[in-house]
Each structure stands twice: as C-alpha cells, then as structure tokens.
N, C-alpha and C positions, 0 to 999 in steps of 0.2 A: 653583658649588654651588647658586646661587637656579636657574640654568638645568637643572639636574639635577633639582631638586625640582619645577620646573613642568611638566619633560618626563613626570614620574610623576603629578603631581596631574592636569593639564589633560585625558590620557585619561580618568581614571577620574571625572571631572566629567562629562564629556561622556556618558561611559556612564551614569551616575546620572541626568541631565538626560532622555537619551532614555528609559529604565525608566521614569522618572515620568511623561513625555509618555504613553508607550504604556499605562500601566497608568491613566491618568485618562481615555482613550478609552473609551467602551462598545464592548465588543467580543462578537460572538456567538460562544457554544459550543454545541457538540452532542454526545451520545452516541447512538451506532448500534450494533446487531446486525444483523449479515450472515450470511448462508446462501448458499453459493456451489457450484458445480462445475466442474471442469475436466478437461480431456483431450486428446487428439489429435483434436478434431471435426472432421468433414468433410474429414478428411485433412491439413489446415492444417500440423499440425506432424509429421505421422508420414511425409509426402513427405520431410522434410529429416533425419528421425532414425529410425533403425533397432530401435525398441522401443515398446509402448504404454503410457501412463502415465494412471491416471484417479484424479481424488480428489474429495472431500466437505470441504468449507472452512467453518470457522465463525469469525467476526471479532467482536470487540469493540472499537468505535472512538470515537477522541475527536477532535474538530477544535476549533480556536481561529482565529478569523477574524483575520488579521495586516494586511489592507491592503482598503481601499473605496473605490472610485471609480466614481461613477455607476450603482451597484448589481452593478457587477462586483467579485468579491472575489477573494483570494488566501487560502486556509486552511490552518494548519499542520495536519498530520494524525500520529495515532498509532494503530497499530491492534495488538492483540494476535491472534493466531491458531494455531489448531490443526485438523489436518486428518488425517482416515482414507485412506491412499491404496493404489493397488495396481498393479504394473506387470509386464508381461510382456515377456521377451527374445525375439528370431525364433528362436533355437535352445533355450531353456530349457523351465521347467516352463510350464504354462499362465499361472499368475498368482501374484506373490508379495505380499505384505501388507506395508505401510510405515505408519509414522506422522510426521507433522509439528508443529512447533511453534514460535512466535518470534515477533519485535515488527518492526514495518515503519513508517518516518517520512519524511513528505515533504510535498508541497505538492499542494494542488489548485487549479486557476482556475476559477471560476464566473462564467457570466453568463446573465442572464435570458432566459427565452424570452418572445420579444414576446406581449403580450396575455394574459399570463396571471403567476399566483403561483409558476410553476415555472422550474426553471433547469437549463442543461446544464454539465457539466464535463468538463476533464481533469485526471488526476492522474497523479502520477508517486512511487514509494515504493521505499526501499530498508532493509534490515534483516538482522539476524541471525536465523539459522534452525537447527533442528537436525532431521535426518532419521534416523529408524532404520534404513532398508535403501534402496536404491537400483539403478537399472539398471547392469549392466558399467562402462558409460561414466561414470560419477559414485562417487566414494567416498562411503560415509554419514558421518552424524557433521556438524559443523559446516559451515554454507554460507550464502551471503548472497543473500535475495531481492531481485531487481531486478523492478519491474512498472510498466506503463504501462496506463492505462485511460480510457475516457470512460464518462459516465453522465449521467442524468437525476433530478434531485431534483424529486419531484411532491410538492406541499404536498397533505395529505388533512385535515390540522386547523389551528387555530392555530399549533400550535408541533411538528406533528407532520409528517414527510414520508417517503414512499416512496422508496428508492434503487434504481436498476436501474443496473447497469454492466455494461460487458465490457471484456475487455484481455490481455493477453499477460505471461507471468511466466516469469522465468529464473531458476533456482535453480544455483550452482556455488559453488566455495571458495575463488575468487580466485587460484587457482593453488597455494594452501598445501599440497595434497598432488595425488596422480596416481591415478587418472585423475580427469579433472576436464572431463569433457566437457558436463556440464550437463543439467540438466532442466528442459524448455522444454513449457509448457502454454497455452491458450487457456482464459480464466476468463469465467464470467459469474457474476454475483450478485445477490441482493435484501436489501434492507434497509429496517429500520426506524428512522430518525433523531429525536430528540427534541431540539428545540431550548431553549437557556436563554436 
C-alpha cells in the first residue's frame, strides 16, 4: 500500500519540483511576425517532383527559451501560419489556387555570432495544417507540416531583431489518405521579432 502510494506521489512531486524550478528561472520570450515565399526555386525541388508549387506565407510566432548555456540557447517555438498558394500540373491547366493554414511546434538551437549581438540558428518544426487544394500527388485537406530551416537573428534595437531564414518544407498526411506523395517546397522568410 505504501509502495503504491509512493509510486504515484514521487513522480508527481518530481514533476512539480521541476516545474517550479523552471518557472523560477528567468526565461526569454519573443513574439514575431514573418513573411515568406516558397516554391520550386532554382529547380531544386522541381527536379524531384513533376509539378510546380508557389506560395506566400504569413507566420505569427512565439518562442520561449528552455535552455541557456554560455549564450547558446534552445527555444520552444510555436507558429500559426496562413498561406496563399498556386500549383500547376505538367499535363493540367496552367495554375490552380490553393490556401493553407495551420500551426507548427518545434525547437530552435541558437548560437551567438562571434563579436556581435547577432545569432545564427537551426530550427525544426512539425504541426497540423489544412490545404484547400493540392497537386494530384497529394489529397487536399488535413496534412502535417514538417520543416527544417536555418537563419540569422540580427539585433536592430534593444529588444528587436530582424529574422532571416531559409529552409525546406514537406506537407503530407502521414498516410491517412491516398494519394500521399507530399508537397515539397524551399522557403525563405523575413520577420520582425520583439523580445520580452
């Protein structure tokens, strides 16, 4: 009986202690607004896929620092995004319009750039999205956003940074419906980040 009670109380106590410890530490937070564009630029993606896909993307982002050692940080990242897109099949009509909206969550590893207030980062994000239409290789509707990017945070004022990043994004529905060939794009974004 005592062992059973301890097996329930001990993990909860450790979780509570960890939560209080994290809450007591000073954490940096930020809000950002990003504008981006994506597509099969320079033939990087078109070479691998038989369709064209272009988009203009708007992101609202929130970051919370979860680890900090010697000015290197790991941040939790949450993003809400919406995009206007268009695509063309090799054998179809010239262009069809589509829309995207969703959320993405992940981690960002930042490291300072020597001799400056700027930092470089790598980021990985995953999250649910909805697309209104898609090339024949992908069923429209629910998809999952998987993306990886790298960028630079350029300090422009005391608590304001310019965020420049580029990366790769894959949308697919994790095999829930067919066809599920995915939509792959190269993305570039610029953003304004306000730190708290």
